[in-house]
C-alpha positions as MATLAB code, in Angstrom:
seq = 'MDVKKFINKNKDKIIEDIATLVEIPTVYSEGTEGKPFGDSIAEGLDTVLEMGREMGMQAKNIDGYAGEITAGTGNRTIGVLAHIDVVPAGTDWNTEPFKCKNKDGKLYGRGTMDDKGPLVAGLYAMKYLMDNNKIPKDSAVKLIIGADEEEEWRCMKYYKEHVHPLPEYSIVPDGYFPLIFCEKGLIDFDLSQEFYNDKAAVVKVVEITGGTSRNIVPGNAICKLLVDGEVKKALINQLKQFKEIECLEIENGLKLNVTGKSTHAMSPEKGLNAISLLLEVLGKVKATISNRVFIETYNKYIGMNYNGERFGCGFNDELSGKLTLNVGIISLKENHVSMEMNLRYPASMKWEIVKEAMMKTIKEAGFSYKEKSYLPPVYIDPDSDFVQGLMDSYRRITGDMENQPFAIGGATYARGIPNAVAFGPLFPDEEELAHEANEFISIRSLEKMTEIYADALEQLLRRY';
ca = [
      62.318    1.396   20.786;
      61.378    4.765   19.544;
      61.091    4.743   15.819;
      63.515    7.807   15.219;
      66.328    5.724   17.292;
      65.617    2.643   15.355;
      65.992    4.489   12.050;
      68.979    6.284   13.192;
      70.509    2.838   14.505;
      69.974    1.214   11.185;
      70.690    4.204    8.778;
      73.990    2.800    7.415;
      72.363   -0.542    6.841;
      69.334    1.033    4.967;
      71.784    2.892    2.439;
      73.899   -0.121    2.130;
      70.905   -2.321    1.248;
      69.598    0.292   -1.262;
      73.161    0.299   -2.896;
      73.203   -3.340   -3.098;
      70.041   -3.499   -4.952;
      70.718   -0.222   -7.225;
      73.916   -2.025   -8.255;
      71.808   -4.787   -9.855;
      70.496   -3.638  -13.141;
      67.200   -4.837  -12.899;
      65.998   -3.910  -16.449;
      63.485   -6.123  -18.210;
      65.081   -8.747  -20.775;
      63.924  -12.042  -22.458;
      63.176  -14.566  -19.720;
      63.307  -18.436  -19.050;
      61.412  -20.575  -16.738;
      61.600  -19.341  -13.283;
      63.065  -15.980  -14.527;
      60.273  -14.491  -16.708;
      61.653  -11.078  -16.875;
      65.458  -11.940  -17.411;
      68.588  -12.674  -15.146;
      68.904   -9.458  -13.694;
      65.603   -8.854  -12.332;
      65.600  -12.528  -10.733;
      68.781  -11.635   -9.339;
      67.268   -8.403   -7.851;
      64.183  -10.480   -6.582;
      66.137  -12.952   -4.824;
      68.388  -10.377   -3.203;
      65.773   -8.472   -1.640;
      63.861  -11.768   -0.480;
      67.153  -12.836    1.153;
      67.314   -9.311    3.016;
      63.879  -10.184    4.501;
      64.970  -13.468    5.650;
      68.064  -12.174    7.309;
      65.756   -9.857    9.139;
      63.825  -12.782   10.607;
      60.640  -12.337    8.409;
      59.209  -15.002    5.914;
      60.283  -14.848    2.089;
      58.741  -16.420   -0.845;
      59.495  -16.180   -4.380;
      56.270  -16.709   -6.498;
      57.649  -18.248   -9.553;
      59.994  -15.326  -10.478;
      56.954  -13.079  -11.269;
      56.839  -11.578   -7.542;
      57.943  -11.915   -4.261;
      56.751  -11.691   -0.606;
      58.108  -10.724    2.573;
      55.934  -11.050    5.748;
      56.310   -9.922    9.252;
      53.631  -11.523   11.567;
      51.977  -14.802   11.341;
      48.289  -13.738   11.457;
      45.793  -14.269    8.606;
      44.583  -10.369    8.700;
      47.075   -8.790    6.421;
      48.078   -5.189    5.810;
      50.212   -4.735    2.467;
      53.024   -2.782    1.097;
      53.423   -2.982   -2.577;
      56.877   -1.908   -4.514;
      58.642   -3.086   -7.392;
      62.222   -4.384   -8.041;
      62.403   -3.607  -11.599;
      63.517   -0.231  -13.195;
      63.792    1.551  -16.465;
      66.860    1.670  -18.576;
      69.478    4.131  -17.581;
      69.541    6.255  -20.497;
      71.763    8.975  -21.144;
      73.265   12.328  -19.426;
      74.086   10.807  -15.974;
      76.679   12.469  -13.965;
      77.351    9.419  -12.005;
      77.336    5.683  -12.987;
      73.575    4.803  -13.094;
      74.006    1.475  -11.534;
      76.499    2.227   -8.857;
      74.825    3.904   -5.850;
      76.568    7.361   -5.171;
      76.376    8.959   -1.784;
      76.711   12.607   -2.354;
      75.655   15.866   -0.394;
      73.069   13.843    1.249;
      71.575   12.284   -1.460;
      71.689    8.629   -2.970;
      71.970    8.686   -6.720;
      71.679    5.872   -9.181;
      68.857    4.271  -10.992;
      65.956    3.044   -8.871;
      67.092    5.062   -5.736;
      63.653    6.793   -5.685;
      61.598    4.741   -8.222;
      61.305    1.998   -6.409;
      64.209    0.586   -4.559;
      64.770    3.235   -2.016;
      60.975    3.336   -0.798;
      61.012   -0.409   -1.140;
      63.635   -0.759    1.606;
      62.226    2.209    3.545;
      59.029    0.021    3.612;
      60.960   -3.378    4.691;
      62.740   -1.347    7.619;
      59.333    0.121    8.843;
      58.087   -3.634    9.049;
      61.312   -4.787   10.575;
      60.521   -1.909   13.370;
      57.061   -3.169   14.006;
      58.247   -6.655   14.194;
      61.228   -6.049   16.570;
      58.965   -3.862   18.965;
      56.063   -6.215   18.914;
      53.810   -3.750   17.348;
      52.152   -6.397   15.084;
      48.918   -8.141   16.827;
      49.065  -11.817   16.843;
      46.057  -12.098   14.372;
      47.647   -9.915   11.966;
      50.645   -9.600    9.636;
      52.208   -6.961    7.384;
      53.306   -8.291    3.702;
      55.714   -6.440    1.314;
      54.817   -7.491   -2.015;
      57.750   -7.157   -4.545;
      56.675   -7.133   -8.275;
      59.343   -7.545  -11.088;
      57.452   -6.186  -14.047;
      56.058   -2.859  -13.201;
      57.944   -0.653  -15.652;
      56.920   -3.008  -18.663;
      53.415   -4.907  -18.788;
      52.506   -5.629  -15.049;
      52.447   -9.173  -15.830;
      53.885   -9.772  -12.374;
      50.455   -8.466  -10.636;
      48.250  -10.381  -12.924;
      50.288  -13.674  -12.052;
      50.434  -12.704   -8.442;
      46.665  -12.190   -8.103;
      45.995  -15.519   -9.950;
      48.132  -17.461   -7.683;
      48.053  -15.696   -4.137;
      44.861  -15.459   -1.991;
      43.823  -13.903    0.077;
      45.065  -10.560   -0.816;
      45.782   -7.770    1.722;
      42.843   -6.113    3.037;
      44.464   -2.731    2.741;
      47.901   -1.654    1.079;
      50.133    1.507    0.892;
      52.241    1.812   -2.281;
      55.501    3.807   -2.143;
      55.109    4.614   -5.813;
      53.929    8.223   -6.012;
      53.736   11.096   -4.030;
      53.081   12.518   -0.645;
      50.728   12.984    1.136;
      48.452   10.665   -0.901;
      47.104    9.939   -4.263;
      43.463    8.992   -4.320;
      42.808    9.242   -8.098;
      44.546    8.107  -11.273;
      44.095    8.160  -14.899;
      43.292    5.139  -16.892;
      46.335    4.018  -18.993;
      46.810    2.133  -22.322;
      49.813    0.955  -23.881;
      49.699    0.116  -27.681;
      51.977   -0.444  -30.546;
      51.411    1.414  -34.216;
      52.960    0.357  -37.195;
      52.843    1.156  -40.925;
      54.797    0.131  -44.166;
      57.111    2.806  -44.959;
      56.724    3.628  -48.884;
      60.234    4.355  -50.430;
      60.213    6.783  -53.287;
      62.991    5.552  -55.466;
      63.158    8.968  -57.346;
      63.794   11.002  -54.035;
      67.064   12.653  -53.910;
      67.205   12.301  -50.222;
      66.446    8.471  -49.077;
      65.526    7.889  -45.183;
      67.216    4.300  -44.631;
      66.924    4.200  -40.614;
      65.011    5.744  -37.917;
      65.575    4.555  -34.165;
      64.880    6.395  -31.066;
      63.773    6.083  -27.545;
      64.190    3.244  -24.583;
      60.654    2.714  -23.324;
      57.124    3.701  -24.037;
      56.838    5.137  -20.415;
      59.913    7.748  -21.208;
      59.705   10.659  -23.370;
      62.829    9.900  -25.701;
      65.616   12.091  -25.294;
      67.646   10.648  -28.254;
      66.799    9.762  -31.900;
      68.944    8.895  -34.866;
      68.366    9.189  -38.606;
      70.345    7.927  -41.475;
      69.784    9.326  -44.830;
      71.223    8.478  -48.328;
      72.191   11.694  -50.171;
      75.160   13.343  -52.085;
      76.269   16.122  -54.062;
      74.892   19.667  -53.817;
      71.771   18.485  -52.187;
      73.794   17.064  -49.297;
      75.559   20.192  -48.677;
      72.021   22.362  -48.930;
      70.834   19.927  -46.553;
      73.518   20.313  -44.072;
      73.136   23.983  -44.147;
      69.344   23.713  -43.528;
      69.862   21.620  -40.496;
      72.345   23.979  -38.880;
      69.343   25.953  -37.651;
      68.189   23.106  -35.517;
      70.326   23.553  -32.278;
      68.993   20.052  -31.146;
      70.161   18.092  -34.222;
      74.075   17.100  -34.688;
      74.433   16.596  -38.462;
      77.429   13.978  -39.211;
      78.666   13.137  -42.695;
      78.912    9.493  -43.428;
      79.640    7.428  -46.471;
      77.000    8.250  -49.089;
      74.940   10.228  -46.679;
      74.254   11.847  -43.300;
      73.592   10.757  -39.877;
      71.584   12.917  -37.701;
      71.651   12.632  -33.998;
      68.494   14.370  -32.315;
      69.113   15.380  -28.536;
      65.482   15.962  -26.577;
      64.716   15.828  -22.960;
      63.747   12.781  -21.257;
      61.209   12.886  -18.557;
      58.493   10.584  -17.383;
      55.328    9.895  -19.967;
      52.803   10.922  -17.218;
      54.100   14.472  -17.616;
      55.344   14.527  -21.494;
      55.083   18.270  -21.590;
      58.191   18.608  -19.224;
      60.312   16.902  -21.645;
      61.320   17.394  -25.273;
      60.108   14.280  -27.472;
      63.473   13.584  -29.962;
      61.203   11.475  -32.308;
      58.718   14.042  -32.954;
      61.186   16.701  -33.340;
      63.244   14.554  -35.851;
      60.236   13.876  -37.866;
      59.094   17.465  -37.575;
      62.392   18.656  -39.132;
      62.293   15.777  -41.909;
      58.918   17.341  -42.880;
      60.743   20.577  -43.502;
      63.469   19.370  -45.789;
      63.350   21.463  -48.832;
      63.964   18.299  -51.292;
      62.095   15.226  -52.480;
      62.297   12.850  -49.562;
      61.310    9.180  -49.561;
      58.916    8.194  -47.196;
      57.279   11.372  -47.096;
      53.833    9.759  -46.711;
      54.800    8.500  -43.214;
      56.498   11.625  -42.156;
      53.514   13.823  -43.047;
      51.110   11.438  -41.562;
      53.169   11.247  -38.355;
      53.218   15.065  -38.009;
      49.317   15.469  -38.852;
      48.215   13.133  -36.413;
      50.953   13.036  -33.509;
      53.378   15.660  -34.025;
      54.983   17.762  -31.225;
      51.349   17.781  -29.436;
      51.462   15.894  -26.023;
      47.693   15.976  -25.325;
      46.245   13.993  -28.167;
      44.368   16.789  -29.997;
      45.791   15.832  -33.241;
      45.353   12.117  -32.411;
      41.534   12.990  -32.008;
      41.206   12.420  -28.421;
      42.000   15.870  -26.694;
      39.994   14.926  -23.673;
      40.260   16.601  -20.090;
      38.313   16.290  -17.023;
      38.520   18.713  -13.899;
      39.651   15.977  -11.748;
      42.627   14.513  -13.443;
      43.493   16.947  -16.141;
      44.414   16.634  -19.744;
      44.863   13.122  -21.584;
      48.444   12.467  -22.560;
      50.052   10.780  -25.406;
      53.687    9.576  -25.703;
      55.512    8.126  -28.697;
      58.354    6.256  -26.453;
      60.169    4.116  -28.935;
      60.231    4.286  -32.906;
      62.073    1.705  -35.271;
      62.284    2.148  -39.171;
      64.156   -0.640  -41.095;
      63.696   -2.290  -44.218;
      60.426   -0.297  -45.122;
      58.341   -0.912  -41.962;
      58.208    1.537  -39.034;
      56.879    0.560  -35.482;
      56.144    2.836  -32.544;
      55.477    2.020  -28.909;
      52.978    4.346  -27.350;
      51.731    5.120  -23.905;
      48.248    6.981  -23.689;
      46.756    8.136  -20.127;
      43.071    9.248  -20.287;
      41.013   11.173  -17.744;
      39.736    9.153  -14.588;
      36.024   10.153  -15.289;
      35.970    8.958  -18.853;
      35.161    5.438  -20.082;
      37.658    3.853  -21.881;
      35.246    2.811  -24.864;
      34.722    6.375  -25.513;
      38.640    7.147  -25.755;
      39.258    4.106  -27.773;
      36.381    4.942  -30.332;
      38.025    8.133  -30.991;
      41.522    6.867  -31.096;
      40.613    4.129  -33.587;
      38.852    6.555  -35.857;
      42.169    8.385  -36.033;
      44.087    5.144  -36.346;
      42.199    4.253  -39.372;
      42.306    7.520  -41.267;
      46.074    7.685  -40.635;
      46.559    4.102  -42.028;
      48.264    3.003  -38.953;
      47.911   -0.820  -37.744;
      47.189   -1.095  -34.071;
      48.211   -3.650  -31.402;
      46.807   -3.215  -27.689;
      49.709   -4.262  -25.229;
      48.139   -3.664  -21.860;
      45.342   -1.747  -20.214;
      44.931   -0.323  -16.723;
      41.512    1.327  -15.667;
      41.543    4.647  -13.689;
      41.664    4.431   -9.818;
      39.437    6.277   -7.425;
      39.177    5.816   -3.623;
      37.056    8.081   -1.543;
      39.463   10.916    0.121;
      36.910   11.107    3.037;
      37.206    7.268    3.787;
      38.875    6.027    7.126;
      41.649    4.575    5.168;
      42.644    7.728    3.680;
      42.155    9.738    6.514;
      44.273    7.217    8.811;
      47.191    7.586    6.304;
      46.831   11.277    6.238;
      46.877   11.252    9.968;
      50.243    9.458   10.103;
      51.866   11.716    7.304;
      50.625   14.987    9.270;
      51.940   13.551   12.645;
      55.200   12.861   11.358;
      55.717   15.996    9.024;
      53.639   18.628   10.560;
      52.175   19.249    7.073;
      48.716   20.392    7.631;
      48.307   22.241    4.364;
      48.774   19.677    1.407;
      45.760   17.577    0.722;
      45.110   14.022   -0.947;
      44.972   14.755   -4.804;
      44.554   13.213   -8.072;
      47.285   12.667  -10.744;
      47.646   12.213  -14.481;
      50.167    9.334  -13.966;
      49.657    5.782  -13.183;
      51.203    4.261   -9.942;
      51.451    0.675   -8.762;
      48.550    1.263   -6.533;
      46.191    0.095   -9.134;
      48.003   -3.529   -8.953;
      45.738   -4.620   -6.248;
      42.441   -3.688   -4.564;
      42.226   -1.116   -1.827;
      45.534    0.364   -2.358;
      46.811    3.957   -2.745;
      49.985    5.725   -3.586;
      51.472    6.919   -0.286;
      54.843    8.690   -1.166;
      57.807    8.682   -1.584;
      58.150   11.926   -3.129;
      57.429   14.878   -0.628;
      55.535   18.100   -1.989;
      58.792   20.141   -1.880;
      60.636   17.518   -4.172;
      61.459   17.325   -7.735;
      60.322   14.328   -9.923;
      63.326   12.531  -11.144;
      61.860    8.967  -11.746;
      62.903    7.541  -15.181;
      65.439   10.612  -15.867;
      69.274   10.942  -15.451;
      70.609   11.735  -12.270;
      67.828   10.067  -10.464;
      68.301   10.307   -6.357;
      66.669    9.990   -3.113;
      67.518   12.576   -0.230;
      68.894   10.477    2.769;
      66.595   13.036    5.099;
      63.367   12.279    2.888;
      64.587    8.265    3.266;
      64.378    8.714    7.124;
      61.290   10.582    7.189;
      59.274    8.401    4.669;
      60.454    5.334    6.853;
      59.057    6.899    9.922;
      55.805    7.572    8.164;
      55.491    4.143    6.894;
      56.044    2.744   10.312;
      53.555    4.986   11.783;
      50.975    4.173    8.953;
      51.258    0.757    9.007;
      50.836    0.618   12.887;
      47.603    2.611   12.640;
      46.153    0.404   10.222;
      46.932   -2.790   12.115;
      44.878   -1.128   14.803;
      42.082    0.323   12.701;
      41.366   -2.845   10.824;
];
């Protein structure tokens, strides 16, 4: 059967399967044995594995850390790597984030684009190859499903330690078309500091919270202040000049609700960091305020800057652009502040150089540092047969001869296993909405990417 006819025949089922997965809120939570990333992610992983079994493929759960769906029985394997987990929904949705809404030719819901829709597209591309006898007897196509991509990638660490051999080559529907051959290095870390409370201050900071994930520019932050009398009235008047801040009177003080703009941490300049905005405003308070040491330290070394200049590591290169720094989560309680950070550095740089510069600033600022995870940069020769073969499929299906393989400042799941590149799902004319409110995938794009994946996998099976 022609692949377009196959996709048209199965379109309703493809949409139904995406909706089924979207309605499982596969956000990380504390796990148990066999469910290391929580009950919802475990349910999502089991659900997609059962979809593979119902299609007649082999499916295996790798101790709750990852899953495999395999079409074909040969030892020579081509891979598709996707993930079942998603970031928290966040705010400002026009639809229910965990109810897939089909509207105006688009599927809305958390995970529709990142990464459940593309995962299902890859699965149906495999089904097409299997049903039409396009997988050689000595080969197989394996969909690897990770369950911790949005957090610490423990899924792929566990998978690589327990599964051998890995696929010879893999496509990863977790980036952009036409193809990403270069990615920045990525480091997740936490900063903390004791929060000195000046008892003589007339404005006392008692709580600061904000953010949902280190990988997301926080769209909201909250601050509670103890203040009264004329100082309270003056502070209310001062805060009126900031349109992003809602100032509410509470018992013995004020509650500040700060509204920024959420976006993916790989492009923080596209958003507005509510945490940084809050601390910038607190730094301008015209009264003695407690904890001013931390507030001034934050504004001096981090502030509203997204490229790490104040943090002492404002590096950039021609290949992948400027370093980016994001404060994703803050929590201040009981005189202690902690922050969850994400830093992405240029692909041509050595991590040791970046870390040395960063640690110098951290020491000077008086922060405590804890490294959470590290991913080195990725580079695959854009002139290789592997990359050019995928580009042939992309061009054949789309007719796009203009766009070329490129480097990004982000980090895709392609770095999870060797010999892998991010290949879609976002087309060049589409807006990036991963990790943002009102995330969606176009049904037309879904059909096109499924066709591209089917063609690309078939070509990889022939070439290798």
